[in-house]
C-alpha positions as CSV (number, residue, x, y, z in Angstrom):
1,M,-29.4,42.0,36.1
2,S,-26.7,44.5,35.2
3,K,-25.4,44.9,31.7
4,C,-22.0,43.6,33.0
5,S,-23.6,40.4,34.2
6,V,-25.5,39.9,31.0
7,G,-22.2,40.5,29.1
8,L,-20.4,38.0,31.2
9,L,-23.1,35.4,30.7
10,A,-23.0,35.9,27.0
11,L,-19.3,35.7,26.9
12,S,-19.4,32.5,29.1
13,S,-22.0,31.0,26.7
14,L,-19.8,31.8,23.8
15,F,-16.8,30.1,25.4
16,L,-18.8,27.0,26.3
17,S,-20.3,26.7,22.8
18,T,-16.8,27.1,21.3
19,A,-15.4,24.4,23.6
20,A,-18.3,22.1,22.7
21,F,-17.7,22.7,19.0
22,A,-14.0,21.9,19.5
23,Q,-14.9,18.6,21.3
24,E,-17.0,17.6,18.3
25,K,-13.9,17.3,16.1
26,I,-12.2,13.9,15.7
27,K,-8.5,14.4,14.8
28,V,-6.8,12.0,12.4
29,G,-3.1,11.9,11.7
30,V,-2.0,10.8,8.2
31,T,1.5,10.0,7.0
32,A,2.9,9.6,3.5
33,T,6.3,9.4,1.9
34,L,6.4,13.0,0.7
35,E,10.2,13.0,0.5
36,G,12.9,10.6,-0.7
37,T,12.8,7.8,-3.3
38,Y,9.1,7.1,-2.8
39,T,7.9,10.7,-3.0
40,V,5.8,10.0,-6.1
41,L,4.1,7.1,-4.3
42,G,3.3,9.2,-1.3
43,E,1.9,12.0,-3.5
44,D,-0.5,9.6,-5.2
45,G,-1.4,8.0,-1.9
46,M,-2.6,11.4,-0.7
47,R,-4.6,11.8,-3.9
48,G,-6.4,8.5,-3.1
49,H,-7.0,9.8,0.5
50,Q,-8.5,13.0,-0.8
51,T,-10.6,11.2,-3.3
52,A,-12.1,9.1,-0.5
53,L,-12.9,12.3,1.4
54,N,-14.5,13.8,-1.7
55,V,-16.8,10.7,-2.0
56,L,-17.5,10.0,1.7
57,G,-17.3,13.5,3.3
58,K,-15.7,14.4,6.6
59,K,-18.8,14.2,8.9
60,V,-19.6,11.5,11.4
61,G,-22.9,12.3,12.9
62,D,-22.5,15.8,14.3
63,K,-18.7,15.4,14.5
64,E,-16.3,16.9,12.0
65,L,-13.1,14.9,10.9
66,E,-9.9,17.0,10.9
67,F,-7.0,15.5,9.1
68,I,-3.4,16.5,9.8
69,V,-0.6,15.3,7.5
70,A,3.0,14.5,8.3
71,S,5.8,13.6,5.8
72,T,8.1,10.6,6.0
73,D,10.9,9.3,3.7
74,A,10.2,5.5,3.8
75,T,12.6,4.9,6.8
76,P,11.4,3.5,10.1
77,D,12.8,6.4,12.1
78,S,11.0,9.0,9.9
79,A,7.7,7.2,10.3
80,V,7.9,6.9,14.1
81,R,9.0,10.6,14.4
82,A,6.0,11.6,12.3
83,V,3.5,9.5,14.2
84,R,4.9,10.6,17.6
85,K,4.6,14.3,16.5
86,L,1.0,13.8,15.4
87,I,0.1,12.2,18.8
88,E,2.1,14.4,21.1
89,Q,1.9,17.8,19.4
90,D,-1.2,17.6,17.3
91,K,-3.2,15.4,19.7
92,V,-4.7,13.1,17.0
93,Q,-6.9,10.3,18.1
94,I,-6.6,8.0,15.1
95,L,-3.6,7.4,12.8
96,L,-3.7,6.5,9.1
97,S,-0.1,5.4,8.7
98,P,2.3,4.4,7.1
99,L,3.0,3.9,3.4
100,S,6.2,1.8,3.1
101,G,7.2,-1.7,4.4
102,D,9.9,-1.0,7.0
103,E,7.8,2.0,8.2
104,G,4.9,-0.4,8.8
105,I,6.8,-2.7,11.1
106,A,8.1,0.3,13.1
107,V,4.6,1.9,13.4
108,K,3.0,-1.4,14.4
109,N,5.6,-1.7,17.2
110,F,5.0,1.9,18.2
111,A,1.3,1.3,18.3
112,K,1.7,-1.0,21.2
113,T,3.0,1.9,23.3
114,H,-0.4,3.7,22.7
115,P,-3.0,1.1,23.2
116,E,-5.6,3.8,23.8
117,L,-5.4,5.0,20.2
118,T,-6.2,3.3,16.8
119,F,-3.8,2.8,14.0
120,I,-5.0,2.1,10.5
121,N,-2.3,1.1,8.0
122,A,-2.3,3.4,5.0
123,A,-0.5,1.2,2.4
124,S,2.5,-0.6,3.8
125,G,2.9,-4.2,2.8
126,A,5.6,-6.1,4.7
127,Q,4.3,-9.5,5.9
128,E,5.9,-9.1,9.4
129,T,3.7,-6.1,10.2
130,T,0.6,-8.1,10.9
131,Y,1.9,-11.7,10.8
132,V,4.4,-11.5,13.7
133,D,3.3,-10.4,17.1
134,P,0.5,-8.1,15.7
135,A,-0.6,-5.0,17.7
136,P,-4.2,-5.3,18.8
137,N,-4.9,-1.7,17.8
138,F,-3.3,-1.9,14.3
139,F,-5.6,-2.7,11.4
140,R,-4.5,-3.3,7.7
141,Y,-7.1,-3.1,4.9
142,N,-4.6,-3.9,2.1
143,M,-3.0,-7.2,1.4
144,D,0.7,-7.7,2.0
145,G,3.4,-8.0,-0.6
146,A,3.3,-11.8,-0.9
147,Q,-0.5,-11.8,-1.2
148,W,0.0,-9.3,-4.1
149,Q,2.1,-11.8,-6.0
150,V,-0.3,-14.7,-5.9
151,G,-0.9,-16.0,-9.4
152,L,2.2,-14.6,-11.0
153,G,4.5,-17.6,-10.4
154,K,2.1,-20.1,-11.8
155,Y,1.3,-17.8,-14.8
156,A,5.0,-17.4,-15.6
157,Y,5.6,-21.1,-15.4
158,E,2.4,-22.5,-17.0
159,E,1.5,-19.9,-19.5
160,K,4.7,-18.1,-20.4
161,K,6.8,-21.3,-20.0
162,Y,9.5,-19.6,-18.0
163,R,11.7,-22.1,-16.3
164,K,14.6,-19.9,-14.9
165,I,14.4,-16.4,-13.6
166,A,16.6,-13.9,-11.7
167,T,15.4,-11.2,-9.4
168,V,16.5,-7.6,-8.6
169,G,14.9,-6.0,-5.6
170,E,15.2,-3.2,-3.1
171,D,16.8,-4.4,0.0
172,Y,14.0,-4.0,2.6
173,S,11.0,-5.8,4.1
174,F,8.3,-5.1,1.5
175,I,10.3,-6.4,-1.5
176,Y,11.5,-9.3,0.6
177,T,7.8,-10.1,1.0
178,Q,7.0,-9.7,-2.7
179,V,9.9,-12.0,-3.7
180,F,8.8,-14.4,-1.0
181,G,5.4,-14.8,-2.7
182,L,6.8,-15.1,-6.1
183,V,9.4,-17.7,-5.2
184,L,7.0,-19.8,-3.3
185,E,4.7,-20.1,-6.2
186,F,7.2,-20.2,-9.1
187,C,9.5,-22.8,-7.5
188,G,6.5,-24.7,-6.2
189,A,5.4,-25.1,-9.9
190,G,8.8,-26.4,-10.8
191,G,10.7,-23.2,-11.8
192,Q,14.2,-22.1,-10.6
193,V,15.3,-18.7,-9.2
194,T,19.0,-18.8,-9.9
195,N,20.1,-15.3,-8.9
196,R,18.8,-12.8,-6.3
197,Q,20.3,-9.3,-6.2
198,W,19.4,-6.7,-3.6
199,V,20.0,-2.9,-3.9
200,P,19.6,-0.2,-1.3
201,L,16.6,2.2,-1.6
202,G,17.8,5.3,-3.5
203,T,20.3,3.4,-5.7
204,K,21.3,5.6,-8.6
205,D,24.0,3.5,-10.4
206,F,22.8,0.1,-11.5
207,A,25.7,-0.7,-13.8
208,S,27.2,-3.5,-11.6
209,V,23.8,-5.0,-11.0
210,I,23.0,-5.1,-14.7
211,A,26.4,-6.5,-15.5
212,A,25.9,-9.3,-13.0
213,L,22.5,-10.4,-14.4
214,P,22.8,-14.0,-15.7
215,D,22.3,-14.6,-19.4
216,D,20.7,-18.1,-19.1
217,V,17.4,-17.0,-17.6
218,D,14.0,-16.7,-19.3
219,A,13.0,-13.5,-17.4
220,I,14.2,-11.0,-14.8
221,Y,11.8,-10.0,-12.0
222,L,12.1,-6.4,-10.9
223,G,11.1,-5.6,-7.3
224,L,11.7,-1.8,-7.6
225,G,9.7,1.3,-7.2
226,G,9.8,5.1,-7.5
227,A,13.0,6.6,-8.7
228,D,14.9,3.3,-8.3
229,A,12.6,1.7,-11.0
230,V,13.1,4.6,-13.4
231,N,16.8,4.6,-12.9
232,F,17.1,0.9,-13.5
233,L,15.0,1.0,-16.7
234,N,17.0,3.9,-18.2
235,Q,20.3,2.1,-17.5
236,Y,19.0,-1.3,-18.6
237,Q,18.0,0.1,-22.0
238,Q,21.3,1.9,-22.4
239,A,23.1,-1.4,-21.7
240,G,21.1,-3.0,-24.5
241,G,19.1,-5.3,-22.1
242,K,16.6,-7.5,-24.0
243,A,15.4,-10.0,-21.4
244,H,11.7,-10.7,-20.7
245,L,10.7,-8.7,-17.6
246,M,8.4,-9.6,-14.7
247,G,7.2,-6.9,-12.3
248,G,6.5,-6.4,-8.6
249,S,3.4,-4.5,-7.7
250,I,4.9,-1.0,-7.5
251,M,7.1,-1.7,-10.6
252,I,4.1,-1.8,-13.0
253,D,1.6,0.7,-11.6
254,Q,1.1,4.3,-12.8
255,T,3.9,5.8,-10.7
256,I,6.2,4.1,-13.2
257,L,4.0,3.6,-16.3
258,S,3.4,7.3,-16.4
259,S,6.9,8.4,-15.7
260,K,8.7,10.8,-18.1
261,G,11.0,9.5,-20.9
262,N,11.0,6.4,-23.0
263,A,12.6,4.0,-20.5
264,K,9.2,2.8,-19.3
265,N,8.5,1.4,-22.8
266,A,10.7,-1.5,-21.9
267,L,7.9,-2.6,-19.6
268,V,5.4,-3.3,-22.5
269,G,4.6,-7.0,-22.3
270,T,5.8,-7.3,-18.7
271,I,3.8,-9.7,-16.6
272,A,3.2,-8.8,-13.0
273,A,0.7,-9.2,-10.1
274,S,-0.9,-6.6,-7.8
275,G,-3.8,-5.7,-5.7
276,Q,-5.4,-3.9,-8.7
277,A,-5.4,-3.7,-12.5
278,D,-5.9,-0.6,-14.6
279,T,-8.3,-2.1,-17.1
280,W,-10.6,-4.0,-14.7
281,E,-14.2,-3.5,-15.9
282,D,-15.8,-3.9,-12.4
283,P,-18.3,-1.0,-11.9
284,G,-16.8,-0.2,-8.5
285,W,-13.3,0.1,-9.9
286,Q,-14.5,2.3,-12.8
287,K,-16.4,4.6,-10.5
288,F,-13.3,5.0,-8.3
289,V,-11.1,5.8,-11.4
290,K,-13.6,8.5,-12.5
291,A,-13.7,10.0,-9.0
292,Y,-9.9,10.1,-8.9
293,Q,-9.7,11.6,-12.4
294,D,-12.4,14.2,-11.6
295,A,-10.7,15.3,-8.4
296,F,-7.5,16.5,-10.0
297,P,-6.4,18.2,-13.2
298,P,-4.8,15.8,-15.7
299,N,-1.4,17.3,-15.2
300,K,-1.7,16.8,-11.4
301,R,-2.5,13.1,-11.4
302,F,-1.9,9.9,-13.3
303,P,-4.2,8.6,-16.0
304,S,-5.4,5.9,-13.6
305,P,-4.9,5.6,-9.8
306,S,-1.7,3.9,-8.6
307,L,-1.8,1.1,-6.1
308,L,-0.9,3.6,-3.4
309,A,-3.9,5.8,-4.2
310,T,-6.1,2.7,-4.1
311,N,-4.7,1.6,-0.7
312,Y,-5.1,5.0,0.8
313,Y,-8.7,5.2,-0.5
314,G,-9.6,1.9,1.0
315,S,-8.0,2.6,4.3
316,T,-9.7,6.0,4.6
317,M,-13.0,4.3,3.6
318,A,-12.6,1.8,6.4
319,L,-11.7,4.5,8.9
320,I,-14.8,6.6,8.1
321,L,-17.3,3.8,7.8
322,A,-16.3,2.2,11.1
323,L,-16.5,5.6,12.8
324,R,-20.0,6.0,11.4
325,A,-21.0,2.5,12.6
326,V,-20.3,3.6,16.2
327,N,-21.5,7.2,15.7
328,G,-18.0,8.5,16.4
329,D,-17.8,7.0,19.8
330,L,-14.2,6.9,20.9
331,S,-14.8,6.4,24.6
332,N,-13.2,3.6,26.7
333,N,-9.9,3.7,24.8
334,Q,-11.9,3.5,21.5
335,A,-13.1,0.0,22.3
336,K,-16.3,0.2,20.2
337,Y,-14.4,1.7,17.3
338,K,-11.8,-1.0,17.3
339,E,-14.4,-3.7,17.5
340,A,-16.2,-2.1,14.5
341,L,-12.9,-2.0,12.5
342,A,-12.2,-5.6,13.1
343,K,-15.7,-6.7,11.9
344,I,-16.3,-4.3,9.0
345,E,-16.1,-5.6,5.4
346,I,-15.6,-2.9,2.8
347,D,-16.5,-2.8,-0.9
348,A,-13.1,-1.3,-1.8
349,P,-12.5,-0.1,-5.4
350,N,-10.3,-3.2,-5.9
351,G,-12.7,-5.7,-4.5
352,K,-14.2,-6.8,-1.2
353,I,-11.9,-6.7,1.8
354,K,-12.3,-8.3,5.2
355,L,-9.9,-8.8,8.1
356,D,-8.5,-12.0,9.6
357,A,-7.9,-12.6,13.3
358,N,-4.6,-10.6,13.1
359,R,-6.6,-7.7,11.5
360,Q,-4.9,-8.3,8.2
361,A,-6.7,-8.0,4.9
362,I,-8.1,-10.9,2.9
363,G,-8.8,-9.6,-0.6
364,T,-8.6,-9.9,-4.4
365,N,-5.4,-10.2,-6.5
366,F,-4.8,-9.5,-10.1
367,V,-2.3,-11.0,-12.6
368,T,-1.6,-8.4,-15.2
369,E,0.4,-7.5,-18.3
370,V,1.6,-4.1,-19.3
371,V,0.1,-2.8,-22.6
372,D,0.3,0.3,-24.7
373,D,-3.1,1.8,-25.4
374,G,-2.1,2.8,-28.9
375,K,-1.7,6.5,-27.9
376,G,1.5,6.1,-26.0
377,A,0.0,5.6,-22.6
378,L,0.8,2.4,-20.7
379,F,-1.6,0.4,-18.5
380,S,-1.8,-2.8,-16.6
381,K,-4.2,-5.2,-18.4
382,V,-6.2,-7.8,-16.4
383,V,-5.0,-11.4,-17.1
384,K,-6.5,-13.2,-14.2
385,V,-8.5,-12.2,-11.1
386,I,-8.0,-14.3,-7.9
387,P,-10.4,-13.7,-5.0
388,N,-10.1,-14.4,-1.3
389,V,-6.3,-14.3,-1.0
390,N,-5.3,-14.8,2.6
391,Q,-1.9,-14.1,4.4
392,T,-0.8,-17.7,4.4
393,L,-1.4,-17.8,0.6
394,G,-3.6,-20.9,0.8
395,Y,-1.1,-22.9,2.8
396,D,-1.9,-24.7,6.0
397,P,-0.9,-22.2,8.7
398,A,1.4,-24.8,10.3
399,V,3.2,-25.4,7.1
400,F,3.4,-21.7,6.3
401,S,4.9,-20.8,9.7
402,K,7.8,-23.2,9.1
403,I,8.8,-21.5,5.8
404,G,10.3,-18.6,7.8
405,L,10.0,-14.8,7.5
406,P,10.7,-13.1,4.2
407,S,14.4,-12.2,3.8
408,R,17.2,-12.0,1.2
409,T,17.3,-15.8,1.2
410,V,13.9,-17.0,2.5
411,P,12.1,-18.8,1.1
412,E,14.3,-21.4,-0.5
413,C,13.5,-22.3,-4.1
414,K,11.6,-25.5,-3.5
415,K,8.2,-27.0,-3.1
416,Y,6.9,-26.7,0.5
């Protein structure tokens, strides 16, 4: 055989082995709100994602996972643009997306146009995403906003003896879902919600909102997050506000409790509910907190993971464990992988999570209270742990379906 022929064979072999190696990669697209009002949430979501990769690794059998990240700004259009780019240009096979509520509804609908791919929700929590016309290839391993409020209404009424409250919330689907859960439980216990105010994402001036808050309420519930939450707290303190506060899930996590300035101190004593609690003593939670802390320098992270970090960790965990269950087999429109995702139960940092028939998480919820650790750091302290919270919040599904979808005015303040 000539030297030329040998060279060609060697070169051909090299190309074949390179192609084979390339085929051994599984490409995953990830989105997070790395711009806009919820930037701080997106950044910590990505820390949770990276922590999961540190713990679990990026190998599935002999295949390597490659992750490609795209930025969004919490709007539906930005989420769809990012997902479309990841699919059409980056050729990803699995999506870990999105973070925010309206984004989730949009990505769920977009998922239906790509039934051959798999979409795993990263952190979004609008009820409608999985409750209404769910996409068969969209899986959510975190609870929705209403599930994250379970226990708060009863605790406020029965333990704190609150009888009347007002709410201030961002005017979009996730906060509608949070207020939905709160109102159902608080009003069902006998309380009254006498005033509901809604503000656009990105609101900077809360003067008119603060001025309109009623004086005859026992507490004000804040369904705000990111820069909106910090802006409200600053202006509320400047206005001399003294009311008891109640918090939505992203109002009282580390994205706000670790923010700069003194405004956050107004949250000390605030009761809230969420899919996690900073002081939970569960060994799995403590192990996750340490992994998160060890992964980043103190000045590049929060003292404890935010809810977004926890959600991204759990979603990444489900993505990888289900892939390993099928040895990375994505054949036949990823049929085996989707079946594995639907069946898998994960020991997430914030408790066991399994999916219902709509591929929606059933998990553990936490009633919390904001405390100062004595050194100036704020944390959410466990008040009550509630296991096995489903999407209909313990209601008969037929009764729940008649309440209506979360909105500015739904649910009514009554016992259903």
